[in-house]
C-alpha positions, 0 to 999 in steps of 0.5 A: 515509509520503507524499512531502511534496514530492508533496503540496506539488506537488499542493497547489501545482497546485490553488492555481495553478488558482484563478481570478486574482481569488482570488490573494490567497487563494492561499497560504491555499488551498494550505495548506488543500489540503495539509492536506486531502490529508494528512488524506484520504491518512492515512485510507487504510490504505496501506503503504509500498513497502518494507513491501509488498515485505517482506510480498510476500517473506513471502507467497512463503516461506509459499506455498513452505512450504505447497506443501512441506507439502501434498506431504508430506501427500499422500505420507503419505496415499499411504503410509497408503493403500498399507498399508491395502490 
């Protein structure tokens, strides 16, 4: 779901921000940063761009259908109102 290269880049940037005195821990910290990022992002209820676009299309079709049905109901109600008079 997440771009592994983006996570690696962020983890690498975080590891590079470590003070020079802790360089011997840099690799371990980078792995830990990557794991923490993956875990935190995994807990979020995110969807891919593709899934989002599919749902966006479904919503647009549903909205169009709803508007058409609302128009039909209004027309039927108008006809029934005209007959009652």
